[in-house]
C-alpha angles and dihedrals in degrees: 000000000000090000091057092048090052092050091050091049090051092050091051090052092049091050091050091050091049092051091052092048093050091048090052090048091052089052092050092049091050091051090049091048092053091046091051093048091052093049092047092051091049092050093046091048091052092049093050090050092051090050091056097261129129120322113267093248091060092051096046 
């Protein structure tokens, strides 16, 4: 009976750790997504400016 309780407690700990890891991964992916969006906007702004479009400060 004690062995079963220990296994269940270990499983609960593993599940909690996995939830924390997945939450951290979600945060990292959101940060990466924001960074990539910022970089894309900056590159797009520069390209439009080179092609004679609006100045970069107007686009950003």
